[in-house]
N, C-alpha and C positions, 0 to 999 in steps of 0.2 A: 586472447579475447578478454574484453573488459568484464569484470564481475560487478555489475551495477544494478541487478534486478532484485528488488526487495518486496516480498509479500508481507503486507501488513494485516495481521489477523489475531483474533482471540476467539475461542469457541463461545465465549460469553459476549452477548450484545450489550449495548448501552455504555460502552467504555470510552466513547469519543473517538473511535477509530477513524471514521471518514473525515472528521474535523482535523485530526492530526495529519492525515494524508494531504488535505487541502493546505494546511499551514506549511508543511514541509515543501510541497511543490512550489508554492508562491514565494517562500523565502529563498529556496534554491535558485529560483529565477530572478527575483528582485535584487537580492544581495550578492549572489555569486555568479549571476549571468550564465547559468547552465541551462541546457535544453533538457526539459523534464517531460516524460510521458507518464500520464496517469491512466492506468487500466482499471475500468470499473467492472469488477467481477461480482458485484452484488446485485441481485434481482431487484432490490429496492431502488437502485440507481441514485443513491443519495449524493455521492460525490459528483455525478454528472449534473444534477440539479444545481449543486453548489458552484460548479465551474462554468456551466454553459447557460443556465437559466432554463425555465420551463418551455419557452417558445422554441428556441433552437433545438433543445433536446427532443421535443415532440416531433419536429420536422425530420430529424435524422432517424428517429425510431420508426416513423411512418415509412421512410424510404428503405429501412432495413440496414442502414449503415451504422451498425453497432457491433460490439464484441460478439454478440450472439450471431449476427449475420455473417461475420467473418468465420467464426468457428463452424457454423453450419455449412459453409462452402467447403471448408477443409475436411470436415469429419463425416457429415451426413451425405452431402452431395458429391464428395470426393472430387472436387474441382479446385483448380488453382485460383488464387485470388491475391490481389495486391493489398496489403494492409494499409497502404497510404490512402486508399479510397475510403477507409473507414475511420481514419484519425481526424479529429477536429483541431483546427488551429484557432488562434485568437480567442481562446477561452480565458477565464479569470476576469474579475472586475477590479483588479489591482493594476494601476497604470504602469508600474515598473515590471510587472510579471508578464512580459510579452513572449516568453519562451516556454510557456506551459502548453502542452498538447494533451488531448484527451481521446482515448478509445472508449466511447460511451457504453453505458449499460442499458439493460432493458429487462422488463418483467418476463419476457419470453425465455429468459435464461433457465427458469425452472422447467419449462416444457422441453427445452433442448436437452437438459440433463436427463430427463426421463427417456427421451429418445435414444440417448447414448447408452444408458443403462439397459434399456430394453433390447437394443440391438447388439449388445456386447462390444461396444466400440470404445471402451475405456483405453485400450492400448493405442488406438488410432488418435484419440483425443490427446493423450500425453505426448505422442510423437509430434502432433501438430503444434502444441504449445511449446515444445522444445525447439522446433524449427523457427517458430515465430519469435521467441525470445532471443535466439541466436542472431536473427536479423535486427531486432530492435536494439540490442546491446551495442551494435556497431554504429548506430545512428544517434542515439540519445545518451546524454551523460549519466542520467539516472532514470530508472524505470520503477515506478511505484505501483504495486498491484493492490487495490482495495478489495480485500476478501470479505465475504459475509461471515457472520457468526455461524458456528456449526461446521461440519465437514462434509462437503459434497464431492462428486467426482471431479468437477472442474477445480475446486479449491485444492484438492489433493494434488492435482497435476501441477498447479502453480507452486505449491509448497515443495514438491519434489524436483521441479525444474528451475526454479529461481535460485539465485545465489544465496540470499539471506531471508530470514523472516524477522520482523519487528513486532513485538507483542505489547500493545497498550493495555493497561489494566488499572482499574480503580483499586485503591487500597482498602479492600473490604473482603469479607469471607467468601461471598459468592463468586467474585471475580477470581480469587485465588483458586477456587475449585475448578473454574474454567481452565486455568493455566495447568493444573494438575492433569486434567483430562487431555489437554493438548500434548503435554509431555509424554504421557503413556502412548498416545497415537504416534508420536514421532519415533518412539522406540520400536514400533512394529515394522517388520520387513525392512531392516536396515540395508539389505542388499539392493533395495530399490532406490536408495539415495534420498537425501533430504536437505533442504536449505539450512545453512548455518545460522545460529542465533546471533544476530547483530546487536540485539539488546532488548531488554524489557523496559518499558516506559511507564512510570506511574503517572496517571492522568486524573483529572477532575478531583483533585485533593482539596478538601476543606481545611484551610490552615487553622481553623479553630477547634477541629475535632481531635481529641486525644486518642480515640479509638483508631482513626485513620492514620495518625502518626505512628502508632504501635504497629499496625499492619505494614506500613511502609518500611519500618525498621526490620520487620520480619522478612519482607521480600528482599531487602538489601543484604541481609545476613547470609543468604544463599548465593554463593559466588557463581553457581551455574546459571542463575538468572541473568547475569551480565547486565545489571541494571545501568541505565543511563544516569549520569549525575543530575541531569535536569529533571525536575518535576513540573508537570503542567497543572497549575492551580485551577480549581473550579472558579469560573468568572463569567459575568455577563458578556464581556468582550469576546471570549472564545465562542460562546453560544451565538452571538450576533454575527460573528465571522462566517458561520455556516449558512447565512442567508444571502443569496445572490441578489445584487442590486443592479438595476439597469444603467445606473450612472457610475462611471469609472471613479474610483477613489484611490487615495494613496495607501501605501502599505501601513503607514503610521495611523491613518484613520481606521483601517480595518483591524489592525492589531495594536491598539494603544497600550502605552505603559507596560505593565508586567507581562501582558499577553505577548506583546512583540518581543520583549527581552527573552522570555521563555522559549519562543519559537526560534529565535536566533541562536540561543545557546544549544538547543537540541539539534538544529541543523548543522552547526559546527561540529558537534559530537559525532553525528552521522557521517559527515565528510571525513573527519579524522579517522574513524573506524574503517571506512572504505579505503582510505589511503594506506593505513597500516596493514590491512589485509592484502592490498595490492603489492606492497613492498615485500610482505612475507611470501606471497606466491612467486614473485620475481626472484627472491633469494633462493627458494627451493628449486626453481627451474634453471638457475644460472650456475654452472659449474665454477668452482673456485671463488664464489662470493664470500667476502670477508664479513 
């Protein structure tokens, strides 16, 4: 089975998490021609707005064809459902990123989580997410799960059932505190399993700030962070990339200059780490491997 499901999360908000998911998905599609599924597990549905635009998103939310609708069928109504009926194709406003797919989010996620907790359905939720990811791994080359800040019952299920977690963080004290909280949570109930750390990504760095440079050095000094070599700078281009446009544009227009170079470097690093992990798993599973 492919190990290609990556939960992108930091318990601290405002670290550019959804923008990174967007950039990774579009670069994986445009540059590497991979089929990428983005799962929007944030009640704010930011990545859904970025990829599908407000009109299309409103339509599918009205019809209940969102992640919430799918999980509600599985967990609350205990009925079978085909995830293909909930996945959107033809998303992204980048002309070369035609192989990005979206399982959209909805503000109803908060109400769904309350129903799960109230009904004691957390084990059923985790089983449903496990089965869903097993099916998605076989169809898509990469699955990116955009998790909200904080730790909810749905987020915990993603983190325990996905293969990896990727943690974007700003190089500042508050973001570092968020990482510390996340690390403590990861160490709880190890018997329940947890995604491996594919890497910590320094984001939104001000190249003129000596304080942020010092925090970045501190983050990189801890080998357990497994930091990516790439740093995503703070830039107007990355901020503008998060805005969906009704007119299709080129990858270079959306990610000009350093923004595009940084996303390409990061994407190559992610693919390299996935490949190395796959080779390691194959080596362990194959008797007599040299």
